[in-house]
C-alpha positions as CSV (number, residue, x, y, z in Angstrom):
1,M,13.1,129.4,122.9
2,T,12.4,130.1,119.2
3,T,9.0,128.5,118.9
4,H,5.8,128.3,121.0
5,P,5.7,125.1,123.1
6,L,2.3,124.2,121.6
7,F,4.2,123.3,118.4
8,D,6.8,121.1,120.2
9,I,6.6,117.5,119.1
10,A,10.2,116.5,120.0
11,G,10.5,113.0,121.4
12,R,7.3,111.7,119.8
13,T,7.3,108.6,117.5
14,A,5.8,108.9,114.0
15,L,5.1,106.3,111.3
16,V,4.9,107.6,107.7
17,T,3.6,105.2,105.1
18,G,4.9,105.3,101.6
19,S,7.9,107.4,102.7
20,S,10.8,106.0,100.7
21,R,10.5,108.9,98.2
22,G,8.4,111.9,97.2
23,I,6.0,113.6,99.5
24,G,6.2,110.9,102.2
25,H,10.0,111.2,102.3
26,A,9.7,115.0,102.7
27,L,7.1,114.7,105.5
28,A,9.3,112.1,107.3
29,R,12.2,114.5,107.1
30,G,10.2,117.3,108.5
31,L,9.1,115.2,111.5
32,L,12.7,114.1,112.0
33,E,14.0,117.6,112.0
34,A,11.2,118.5,114.5
35,G,12.8,116.0,116.9
36,C,10.6,112.9,116.3
37,T,11.7,109.4,116.1
38,V,10.5,108.4,112.6
39,V,9.6,105.1,111.1
40,V,9.7,105.0,107.3
41,N,7.5,102.5,105.6
42,G,7.3,100.8,102.2
43,R,7.5,97.4,100.6
44,D,11.1,97.4,99.5
45,P,13.6,96.9,102.4
46,E,16.6,98.1,100.4
47,R,14.9,101.2,99.2
48,L,13.8,101.9,102.8
49,K,17.3,101.4,104.1
50,A,18.6,104.0,101.6
51,A,15.8,106.4,102.4
52,A,16.5,106.1,106.1
53,A,20.2,106.9,105.5
54,E,19.3,109.9,103.4
55,L,17.0,111.2,106.1
56,T,19.6,110.9,108.8
57,E,22.2,112.6,106.7
58,A,19.9,115.5,105.7
59,A,18.6,116.0,109.2
60,A,22.2,116.0,110.6
61,A,23.2,118.6,108.1
62,Q,20.2,120.7,109.1
63,A,20.3,120.4,112.9
64,G,23.9,119.2,113.5
65,P,25.1,115.6,114.2
66,A,24.6,116.0,117.9
67,A,20.9,116.6,117.4
68,V,20.2,113.6,115.2
69,H,21.4,110.1,115.8
70,T,20.9,107.0,113.6
71,A,18.4,105.5,116.1
72,A,16.0,108.4,115.3
73,V,15.2,106.8,112.0
74,H,13.8,103.3,111.7
75,T,12.4,101.2,108.8
76,A,9.3,99.0,108.6
77,A,8.7,97.0,105.4
78,F,5.1,95.8,105.1
79,D,2.3,96.0,102.6
80,V,-0.2,98.6,103.7
81,T,-2.9,97.1,101.5
82,D,-2.8,93.7,103.2
83,G,-4.6,93.4,106.6
84,P,-2.5,90.7,108.2
85,S,0.7,92.4,107.0
86,V,-0.4,95.7,108.5
87,A,-1.3,94.1,111.8
88,A,2.0,92.3,112.1
89,G,3.9,95.4,110.9
90,I,2.3,97.8,113.4
91,A,2.8,95.3,116.3
92,E,6.5,94.9,115.4
93,V,7.0,98.7,115.1
94,E,5.5,99.3,118.6
95,E,7.6,96.5,120.1
96,R,10.8,97.5,118.5
97,V,10.6,101.3,118.4
98,G,7.9,102.2,120.9
99,P,4.3,103.4,121.0
100,L,3.2,105.4,118.0
101,D,2.1,109.0,118.8
102,I,1.7,110.1,115.2
103,L,0.6,108.2,112.0
104,V,0.8,109.8,108.6
105,N,-1.2,107.8,106.0
106,N,0.7,108.9,102.9
107,A,0.9,105.7,100.7
108,G,-0.8,106.4,97.4
109,M,-0.6,106.0,93.6
110,Q,-1.9,107.6,90.5
111,N,-3.1,106.0,87.3
112,R,-4.2,108.4,84.5
113,A,-6.6,106.9,82.0
114,P,-10.0,107.7,80.5
115,L,-12.7,106.3,82.7
116,L,-14.2,104.2,79.9
117,E,-10.8,102.5,79.5
118,F,-10.1,102.0,83.2
119,T,-9.8,98.2,84.0
120,D,-11.3,96.4,86.9
121,A,-7.9,95.4,88.1
122,D,-6.6,99.0,88.0
123,W,-9.7,100.2,89.8
124,H,-9.2,97.8,92.7
125,R,-5.4,98.6,92.8
126,I,-5.9,102.3,93.2
127,L,-8.7,101.8,95.7
128,D,-6.6,99.5,97.8
129,T,-3.5,101.7,97.7
130,N,-5.1,105.1,98.3
131,L,-8.1,104.3,100.5
132,T,-8.1,100.8,102.0
133,S,-4.5,101.2,103.2
134,A,-5.5,104.3,105.3
135,F,-8.3,102.3,106.8
136,L,-6.1,99.3,107.6
137,V,-3.1,101.2,109.0
138,G,-5.3,103.7,110.7
139,R,-7.5,101.1,112.4
140,E,-4.5,99.1,113.6
141,A,-2.7,102.2,115.0
142,A,-5.9,103.5,116.6
143,R,-6.5,100.2,118.4
144,R,-3.4,101.1,120.4
145,M,-3.8,104.9,120.5
146,T,-7.3,104.5,122.0
147,E,-6.0,102.4,124.8
148,R,-3.4,105.1,125.6
149,G,-5.9,108.0,125.3
150,H,-4.0,110.1,122.8
151,G,-2.7,110.1,119.2
152,K,-2.5,112.1,115.9
153,I,-3.5,110.6,112.6
154,V,-3.0,112.7,109.4
155,N,-4.3,111.3,106.1
156,I,-2.8,112.7,103.0
157,C,-5.8,113.7,100.9
158,S,-5.5,115.8,97.8
159,L,-6.8,118.8,95.9
160,Q,-8.7,116.1,94.1
161,S,-10.6,115.4,97.3
162,E,-12.7,118.4,96.2
163,V,-12.2,118.8,92.4
164,V,-11.4,116.7,89.4
165,R,-10.2,117.0,85.8
166,P,-10.5,114.5,82.9
167,G,-8.5,111.3,83.1
168,I,-8.2,111.0,86.9
169,A,-11.7,110.1,88.0
170,P,-10.7,106.9,90.0
171,Y,-7.9,108.8,91.8
172,A,-10.3,111.6,92.7
173,A,-12.9,109.0,93.9
174,T,-10.3,107.5,96.3
175,K,-9.2,110.9,97.6
176,G,-12.8,112.1,98.1
177,A,-13.5,109.0,100.0
178,L,-10.4,109.5,102.1
179,K,-11.7,112.9,103.1
180,M,-14.9,111.3,104.4
181,L,-12.9,108.4,106.0
182,T,-11.0,111.1,107.9
183,K,-14.2,112.6,109.2
184,G,-15.5,109.1,110.1
185,M,-12.3,108.4,112.0
186,C,-12.7,111.7,113.8
187,A,-16.2,110.8,114.8
188,D,-15.3,107.3,116.1
189,W,-12.0,107.9,117.7
190,G,-12.3,111.5,118.9
191,P,-13.8,110.4,122.2
192,Y,-10.6,108.5,122.9
193,G,-8.3,111.4,122.6
194,I,-7.3,111.0,119.0
195,Q,-7.3,113.8,116.5
196,V,-7.7,112.7,112.8
197,N,-7.2,115.3,110.1
198,G,-6.3,115.4,106.4
199,L,-3.6,117.3,104.6
200,G,-4.5,118.1,101.0
201,P,-1.6,118.8,98.6
202,G,-2.2,120.7,95.4
203,Y,0.0,120.2,92.4
204,I,3.4,119.3,94.0
205,E,6.6,118.9,92.1
206,T,8.1,115.4,92.8
207,E,9.8,112.7,90.7
208,L,6.4,111.2,90.1
209,T,4.9,114.4,88.7
210,R,8.1,115.3,86.7
211,P,6.5,114.4,83.3
212,L,3.7,116.9,84.1
213,V,6.1,119.6,85.3
214,E,8.1,119.2,82.0
215,D,4.9,119.4,80.0
216,E,5.0,123.2,79.3
217,K,1.3,123.4,78.4
218,F,0.2,121.6,81.5
219,S,2.7,123.5,83.7
220,A,1.4,126.8,82.3
221,W,-2.1,125.8,83.2
222,V,-1.1,124.9,86.7
223,R,0.7,128.2,87.2
224,G,-2.1,130.2,85.7
225,R,-4.8,128.3,87.7
226,T,-2.9,128.7,91.1
227,P,-3.0,132.1,92.8
228,A,0.5,131.5,94.1
229,G,1.6,131.2,90.5
230,R,3.8,128.2,90.8
231,W,3.9,124.4,91.4
232,G,4.1,123.4,95.1
233,R,7.3,122.0,96.6
234,T,7.4,119.1,99.0
235,E,8.7,121.3,101.7
236,D,5.6,123.5,101.4
237,L,3.7,120.6,103.1
238,V,5.8,120.2,106.1
239,G,4.6,123.1,108.2
240,A,1.0,122.0,107.9
241,L,1.8,118.5,109.0
242,L,3.8,119.7,112.0
243,Y,0.9,121.8,113.0
244,L,-1.6,119.0,112.7
245,A,0.7,116.6,114.6
246,S,1.3,119.1,117.5
247,P,-0.6,120.1,120.7
248,A,-1.6,123.3,118.8
249,A,-4.1,121.1,117.0
250,D,-5.5,119.3,120.0
251,F,-9.0,120.7,119.3
252,V,-8.8,120.4,115.6
253,S,-10.2,117.1,114.1
254,G,-12.1,115.9,111.0
255,Q,-10.6,118.8,108.9
256,V,-8.7,118.8,105.7
257,L,-6.0,121.5,105.4
258,Y,-5.4,122.2,101.7
259,V,-1.9,123.3,100.8
260,D,-2.5,124.1,97.2
261,G,-1.4,127.7,96.6
262,G,-5.1,128.8,96.7
263,M,-6.2,126.6,93.8
264,T,-9.4,125.3,95.5
265,S,-10.5,128.9,96.3
266,V,-10.7,130.3,92.7
267,L,-12.6,129.5,89.5
């Protein structure tokens, strides 16, 4: 035995929304390597199929082909911002794959623009994607988890759940609200054996943040502002997720665990 049994989540079934790339893809891989059956979600079936193949190949390389089989990764293409689509999608996943033990609400987007120039349509789009989706998917999954008396929900919040900089006010508004939705889910669903927590990434290097990483002035600001002195990597988030999804966190709920290299702790 190399790890404490409190951290063992092998055999559990997890759904990760927005997991065809970026942070969601890395979190799905971490769960897969920990022995979970993983369902990757997005709106594009072909992209999901490619993502599932990548996950299976990567996990097999990490743990060996005998430890990972193709049935351990499934896809579920549905729109997380549409209530009927979410209801049908969750029902189909549970019928085809099995009861969900873990839900990771990761789907999100960014739209950088001065607040005075932000359009009504863009406001509603970012609100639906970053906040409403977590409510819709969380509610649908929790309806089943509460009946079974157990479940783990992890909402992917952000450093911007606490702080903000110019040009991203709507994004920060959605992530701040997601922090409070996490606490509300904890209050309502905790009595049914569900733990709901948030994971708050700092500045993480992904394909979506690549333009910021390549902006030397901005990157210098990030490195100087972060006690760890670097951008985060997607793999930096995996350990925190595995903890929150494990029995080790059975008495932890309504919290946001910031993985930001210390940025929220310093002026």
